[in-house]
Residue frames as qw, qx, qy, qz and C-alpha x, y, z in Angstrom:
[[0.150, 0.657, 0.414, -0.612, -34.76, 3.57, -33.46],
 [0.413, 0.522, 0.552, 0.502, -36.37, 4.76, -36.65],
 [0.143, -0.395, -0.098, 0.902, -36.01, 8.46, -37.40],
 [0.404, 0.683, 0.604, -0.081, -38.71, 8.44, -40.13],
 [0.482, 0.732, 0.227, 0.424, -36.72, 10.53, -42.57],
 [0.217, -0.959, 0.163, -0.079, -35.03, 12.75, -39.99],
 [0.819, 0.229, -0.285, 0.443, -31.26, 12.70, -39.50],
 [0.580, -0.454, -0.216, 0.641, -28.53, 14.23, -37.40],
 [0.240, 0.086, 0.225, 0.940, -28.63, 17.20, -39.78],
 [0.160, -0.697, -0.619, -0.324, -32.33, 17.93, -39.14],
 [0.083, 0.323, -0.226, 0.915, -32.75, 21.45, -37.76],
 [0.081, 0.267, 0.716, -0.640, -34.94, 22.29, -34.75],
 [0.423, 0.339, -0.002, -0.840, -37.32, 24.18, -37.03],
 [0.477, 0.158, -0.736, -0.453, -37.68, 21.11, -39.26],
 [0.187, -0.178, -0.926, 0.277, -38.66, 18.93, -36.30],
 [0.167, 0.363, 0.472, -0.786, -41.11, 21.60, -35.15],
 [0.439, 0.353, -0.234, -0.793, -42.64, 22.13, -38.60],
 [0.198, 0.105, -0.938, -0.265, -43.07, 18.39, -39.25],
 [0.655, -0.274, -0.209, -0.672, -46.35, 18.23, -37.31],
 [0.520, 0.008, -0.821, 0.234, -45.08, 15.70, -34.77],
 [0.275, -0.412, -0.639, 0.588, -46.27, 17.79, -31.83],
 [0.021, -0.924, -0.361, -0.128, -48.53, 20.71, -31.04],
 [0.521, 0.355, -0.168, 0.758, -45.94, 23.49, -31.34],
 [0.288, -0.707, 0.036, -0.645, -47.88, 25.61, -28.84],
 [0.839, -0.518, 0.062, -0.152, -47.25, 22.89, -26.23],
 [0.873, 0.140, -0.101, 0.456, -43.62, 22.34, -27.21],
 [0.292, -0.935, 0.108, 0.172, -40.83, 24.28, -25.49],
 [0.732, 0.478, -0.163, 0.458, -37.50, 25.28, -27.03],
 [0.563, -0.791, 0.019, 0.237, -34.76, 26.09, -24.52],
 [0.567, 0.656, -0.219, 0.447, -31.54, 28.07, -25.10],
 [0.595, -0.788, 0.077, 0.139, -28.64, 28.52, -22.71],
 [0.446, 0.738, -0.448, 0.235, -24.97, 29.38, -22.70],
 [0.852, -0.492, 0.146, 0.102, -22.40, 27.26, -20.93],
 [0.552, -0.439, 0.410, 0.578, -18.79, 28.41, -21.34],
 [0.026, 0.361, -0.534, -0.764, -18.15, 28.38, -25.12],
 [0.028, 0.232, 0.931, 0.282, -21.23, 26.31, -25.92],
 [0.485, -0.004, 0.013, -0.874, -24.76, 27.31, -26.84],
 [0.178, 0.130, 0.966, -0.136, -27.28, 24.72, -25.78],
 [0.526, 0.064, -0.209, -0.822, -30.55, 24.24, -27.64],
 [0.086, 0.087, 0.984, -0.131, -33.09, 21.65, -26.55],
 [0.520, -0.181, -0.348, -0.759, -36.64, 20.86, -27.58],
 [0.167, 0.058, 0.891, -0.419, -39.02, 19.37, -25.02],
 [0.555, -0.014, -0.364, -0.748, -42.22, 17.91, -26.45],
 [0.894, -0.260, -0.183, -0.316, -44.27, 15.72, -24.15],
 [0.844, -0.462, 0.251, 0.110, -41.96, 12.95, -22.99],
 [0.802, 0.363, 0.113, 0.460, -39.39, 13.59, -25.77],
 [0.223, -0.898, 0.162, 0.343, -36.32, 15.78, -25.39],
 [0.790, 0.470, 0.092, 0.382, -33.98, 16.53, -28.31],
 [0.423, -0.751, 0.164, 0.480, -30.55, 18.03, -27.61],
 [0.655, 0.717, 0.066, 0.229, -28.73, 19.92, -30.37],
 [0.600, -0.314, 0.102, 0.729, -25.11, 20.96, -30.76],
 [0.270, 0.948, 0.152, -0.074, -24.67, 24.52, -31.99],
 [0.697, 0.230, 0.052, 0.678, -21.63, 25.52, -34.06],
 [0.253, -0.894, -0.237, 0.285, -20.50, 28.71, -32.29],
 [0.579, -0.005, 0.216, 0.786, -17.68, 29.97, -34.54],
 [0.124, 0.692, 0.399, 0.589, -20.02, 32.77, -35.69],
 [0.399, -0.893, -0.207, -0.011, -19.89, 34.46, -32.26],
 [0.360, 0.752, -0.363, 0.416, -16.14, 35.01, -32.52],
 [0.385, 0.244, -0.685, 0.569, -14.16, 35.33, -29.29],
 [0.461, -0.396, 0.198, -0.769, -17.18, 36.10, -27.14],
 [0.164, -0.004, 0.930, -0.328, -18.42, 33.70, -24.49],
 [0.162, -0.377, -0.820, -0.398, -21.72, 32.03, -25.37],
 [0.211, -0.656, -0.617, 0.380, -23.40, 33.54, -22.30],
 [0.104, -0.473, 0.047, 0.873, -22.30, 37.03, -23.37],
 [0.080, -0.039, -0.665, -0.741, -23.63, 36.46, -26.89],
 [0.213, -0.514, -0.822, -0.125, -26.98, 35.22, -25.58],
 [0.209, -0.639, -0.445, 0.591, -27.31, 38.13, -23.14],
 [0.042, -0.422, 0.208, 0.881, -26.67, 40.65, -25.94],
 [0.119, -0.065, -0.758, -0.638, -29.09, 39.03, -28.42],
 [0.612, 0.078, 0.236, -0.751, -32.85, 39.29, -28.67],
 [0.658, 0.116, 0.740, -0.078, -34.80, 36.15, -29.51],
 [0.641, 0.727, 0.152, -0.192, -35.54, 37.59, -32.97],
 [0.239, 0.786, -0.564, -0.084, -31.76, 37.72, -33.59],
 [0.382, -0.419, 0.812, -0.136, -30.90, 34.52, -31.77],
 [0.790, 0.208, 0.529, -0.229, -33.36, 32.06, -33.31],
 [0.736, 0.669, -0.061, -0.080, -32.36, 32.59, -36.99],
 [0.133, 0.775, -0.611, 0.086, -28.66, 32.69, -36.09],
 [0.394, -0.368, 0.815, -0.213, -28.74, 29.43, -34.16],
 [0.838, 0.221, 0.362, -0.344, -31.37, 27.24, -35.88],
 [0.753, 0.617, -0.210, -0.085, -29.33, 26.89, -39.06],
 [0.236, 0.657, -0.674, 0.242, -26.13, 26.02, -37.14],
 [0.663, -0.346, 0.530, -0.400, -27.37, 22.96, -35.28],
 [0.516, 0.179, -0.820, -0.171, -26.87, 19.20, -35.41],
 [0.829, -0.426, -0.138, -0.334, -28.81, 16.65, -33.40],
 [0.004, 0.558, -0.759, 0.336, -26.75, 15.52, -30.43],
 [0.056, -0.061, -0.975, 0.209, -29.15, 13.13, -28.69],
 [0.553, -0.297, -0.313, -0.713, -32.80, 12.24, -28.31],
 [0.006, -0.047, 0.874, -0.484, -34.32, 11.07, -25.03],
 [0.554, -0.384, -0.482, -0.560, -37.70, 9.60, -24.20],
 [0.061, -0.199, 0.709, -0.674, -38.89, 9.73, -20.59],
 [0.191, -0.421, -0.887, -0.020, -41.81, 8.09, -18.79],
 [0.105, -0.762, -0.436, 0.467, -42.87, 11.61, -17.73],
 [0.334, 0.930, 0.129, 0.086, -43.02, 15.06, -19.33],
 [0.703, 0.125, -0.050, 0.699, -39.58, 16.25, -20.39],
 [0.103, -0.991, -0.078, -0.022, -38.35, 19.50, -18.90],
 [0.537, 0.655, -0.327, 0.420, -35.06, 21.25, -19.10],
 [0.652, -0.737, 0.175, 0.026, -32.55, 20.54, -16.39],
 [0.800, 0.363, -0.220, 0.424, -28.82, 20.83, -16.84],
 [0.609, -0.677, -0.096, 0.401, -26.40, 21.55, -14.04],
 [0.492, -0.290, 0.215, 0.793, -24.22, 24.60, -14.57],
 [0.067, 0.287, 0.476, 0.829, -26.54, 26.30, -17.06],
 [0.050, -0.524, -0.656, 0.541, -28.75, 28.64, -15.10],
 [0.119, 0.421, -0.097, -0.894, -29.50, 31.16, -17.82],
 [0.271, 0.317, 0.867, 0.273, -32.16, 29.18, -19.71],
 [0.356, 0.274, -0.066, -0.891, -34.40, 31.14, -22.06],
 [0.305, 0.236, 0.919, 0.085, -37.46, 29.43, -23.41],
 [0.433, 0.275, -0.126, -0.849, -40.16, 29.97, -25.96],
 [0.802, 0.223, 0.478, -0.279, -42.82, 27.79, -27.52],
 [0.543, 0.041, 0.686, 0.483, -42.08, 25.81, -30.62],
 [0.329, 0.788, 0.492, 0.170, -44.61, 27.99, -32.44],
 [0.114, -0.961, 0.077, 0.240, -42.78, 31.16, -31.38],
 [0.515, -0.398, 0.583, 0.486, -39.52, 29.61, -32.61],
 [0.479, 0.381, 0.675, 0.413, -41.09, 28.97, -36.02],
 [0.139, 0.933, 0.331, -0.009, -42.66, 32.43, -36.15],
 [0.276, -0.841, 0.250, 0.393, -39.27, 34.08, -35.55],
 [0.502, -0.161, 0.669, 0.523, -37.88, 32.28, -38.61],
 [0.429, 0.679, 0.575, 0.156, -40.50, 33.72, -41.00]]
C-alpha cells in the first residue's frame, strides 16, 4: 500500500489537513479504555486507528482524564502524541465500533482542526 508521503508518524491533524476528505464529513472519535486513549478517524470507507502516548496523564486512568477534559483541552494534548496504528478500508462507510469502549466522544474532522488553531 502506498502512503503517498504519509508515515506512521503522521498526526491525525496532518491527515485531516491534507485535503484527502471533506473534513465536515469526516468523524474523529476519542475513547478511554483502561490506560489507553483511543483515537480513530472515519472518512468514508477508510478508518485510521492511532496509538496515543499517555504518559502525560500521569497515574490517572484514561477514562478519568477524558471525563475531566473539554475537547478544547483534549484535542491539542492528544493530536501531537499519536502514531498510526492501523488503516482499514471497508466496502461500506466506516463507523466506530470497539467492544469495551462505551465512552466514545466524536467531532468532525473540521472541528478537530479548528481546535488546534
